[in-house]
N, C-alpha and C positions, 0 to 999 in steps of 0.2 A: 167519444164514443169510439174512434179507432181502436182503442187499447183493449176493449172487451169485444170477443167474436158473438156474431148475431145468434149462431145457434145457441150458445151458452146463456144467452138474454132470454131466450126462449124458455129455458128450463130452469131458470133461477126461482121464479115465482110459481109457487105448487097451489095455493088456493088463498083467498080472501077469508078472514077470520070474521063470522058474521055473530056477533052477541049483543047483550046488552051493554056490557063494558066497550065494545068496539063502537057502538053507534053512540054511546055516551062521549067517548073521545073525538068521534068525527064531528060531532055537533060542536063541543066546546074547543076542541084543539085544532080543529081540521085536520087531523092525523088518521090514516086509515092502516088497518092491521091486517098482514099478510103473512101465510105461513109459508116460510123459504127454505131451500135445501140447506144442509146444515153445514155445507162449507161456503155459502155465499158471503160476501163481504159487501161494506156498505155502499161502495161505488158502483158493482154490479147491480145490486137492489134499485139504487138510484137510476141507473142508465135502463134498468129493465120495466120499471114503473113509468117512464118518460117515454120510452119506444111504444110500449104494449097500449097506453092509456092516453097519449098526447097531451102531458099536462106536466109542470114545471113544479119539480122537487125542491123544496126548501132544506128539507135535513131527513136524515134517516138514523134510527136508533135500533140495534139488533138485541136480543136478548136469548139464551138458551133456556128452553123449558126442560126440565128434569122430569123422568118418567117416573109416575106412582107407583110406589109399591104396593102390590096387592096380593092377596094369598085366596087360595082354594083349598079349603080343608087344610091339611097340613103342609101343603107345598106353597112355599113362597115363589113369587116372581115379580117382575118390574115390567112396565110398559116402556116403550121406546121413549126417548127423549126426541125434541125438536127444537127446530128454530123460528122464532118470531120476529118480525120487522114492523117497526112502527114508523109509518112514511107521511112527513109532513109536507103538505103542500102550499104553494104560493098563495096568499090572500086572494079569494075570489073564484079559486079553482075548486073542482070536485070532481069526484068518481062517482059513477051511478052503476051499481052491480046489478040493480033490477032490470034496467032498460036492456042489459045485454049488448054492451057495445062491442 
């Protein structure tokens, strides 16, 4: 915990991903999905989740989501890409986003 700055930990997690897939993954595998900053690392995400939600993290998987190519008339454009983190908790622990911890 000493290697990561406390201010940085508060900025790493941007938002939880609440979707049908996210609830399925949470129920079946005990994983929670977060939108994180593009330069976030696995140890930073682990430390941030443990500090903010007071849970023990078993593992973290991160992936980059590419922005979709969209077009408006003749103009082609691209949405921004972002980074997603799958956080697996130790057995018997969970995060409740509805209660507003």
